[in-house]
C-alpha positions in Angstrom: -95.0 37.2 15.7 -92.0 37.4 14.1 -90.1 39.3 16.4 -91.3 36.2 18.9 -90.1 33.8 15.8 -86.6 31.9 16.2 -84.8 32.0 13.1 -82.8 29.0 12.7 -80.8 30.3 9.4 -80.7 32.1 6.9 -80.8 31.6 2.9 -80.3 33.4 -0.3 -83.2 32.1 -3.1 -84.3 32.4 -6.4 -87.6 32.0 -7.2 -88.0 30.4 -10.8 -90.2 32.4 -13.3 -92.9 30.9 -14.9 -91.1 29.5 -17.7 -88.8 27.9 -15.6 -91.5 26.2 -14.1 -91.8 28.5 -11.4 -95.2 30.6 -10.0 -97.0 32.8 -12.2 -96.3 35.7 -9.2 -93.9 36.0 -6.6 -95.6 35.1 -3.3 -96.3 37.9 -0.3 -94.5 37.7 3.0 -96.3 35.3 5.1 -96.2 32.6 2.6 -95.3 29.2 4.1 -93.7 26.7 1.8 -92.0 23.3 2.2 -88.5 22.5 1.9 -86.5 19.9 0.4 -82.7 19.2 0.3 -80.8 19.4 -3.0 -80.1 15.5 -3.8 -82.9 14.5 -1.6 -85.5 12.3 -3.3 -89.3 13.8 -2.7 -90.5 10.1 -2.6 -88.1 8.9 -0.1 -86.8 11.4 2.3 -89.7 13.6 1.9 -90.3 17.3 2.6 -89.4 19.2 5.7 -91.3 21.8 7.4 -89.0 24.8 7.1 -91.1 28.4 6.6 -89.6 31.5 5.4 -89.5 34.8 6.9 -88.6 37.3 3.7 -86.2 40.1 3.9 -86.1 43.5 1.8 -83.2 44.9 0.3 -82.1 46.4 3.8 -82.0 43.3 5.3 -85.2 43.9 7.4 -88.1 41.8 7.8 -90.6 42.2 5.2 -94.5 43.3 6.4 -96.8 40.4 5.9 -98.6 40.4 2.4 -95.6 42.7 0.9 -94.9 40.8 -2.3 -91.1 39.0 -1.8 -88.2 39.8 -4.3 -87.5 37.6 -7.0 -84.0 36.8 -5.8 -83.2 37.9 -2.0 -82.9 36.7 1.7 -84.9 35.1 3.7 -84.7 33.5 7.4 -85.8 30.2 8.2 -87.6 28.6 10.8 -87.6 24.6 11.3 -91.2 24.2 12.7 -90.9 20.5 14.6 -88.9 21.0 17.0 -88.1 17.3 16.9 -86.7 17.2 13.8 -84.9 20.3 14.2 -82.6 18.7 16.4 -82.7 14.6 15.7 -82.2 15.8 11.6 -81.7 19.7 10.8 -79.1 20.5 13.1 -76.9 18.1 11.3 -77.6 18.8 8.1 -77.9 22.5 7.7 -74.3 23.8 7.1 -73.7 27.3 5.4 -73.9 26.2 1.6 -76.5 23.5 2.3 -78.5 23.4 -1.2 -82.2 23.4 -0.9 -85.5 24.5 -2.8 -89.0 25.9 -2.0 -91.4 23.6 -2.2 -95.1 23.9 -3.1 -96.2 20.1 -3.0 -94.0 18.4 -5.4 -93.1 21.6 -7.6 -89.7 23.3 -7.2 -91.0 26.9 -7.3 -87.0 28.2 -5.6 -83.8 27.2 -5.2 -81.8 28.6 -2.0 -78.8 28.4 -0.4 -77.8 28.6 3.0 -75.5 31.9 4.2 -75.5 32.0 7.8 -76.7 29.9 10.6 -79.0 31.5 13.3 -80.6 30.0 16.1 -80.5 26.3 14.7 -78.0 24.9 17.7 -79.4 27.2 20.6 -82.0 25.7 22.7 -85.9 26.4 22.2 -86.7 30.0 22.3 
């Protein structure tokens, strides 16, 4: 399925340790978190459905159910097409910062390092 998924942008991420308020264990590829833009209020702007697909040290997509790295890169997919166009095409730029969210908890910080298919027509 990942070979057919559109990847809108790429981030460099860091999963917080449990002592920093993060997860007890690292997730597996196939994990679905939400996205919160740095500076946004969770209860005003809310979360976005933007899913990560994680890479290994060589930049290849990890197989599903393989544990991700604490620090690495992920290709991000905006799941809702209408919001992709109306919101994320304007907000996502190289250097944009955000968080992987599990409910109201920030579990990882991320920064956009590359724009991929974000401005292309639906694939």
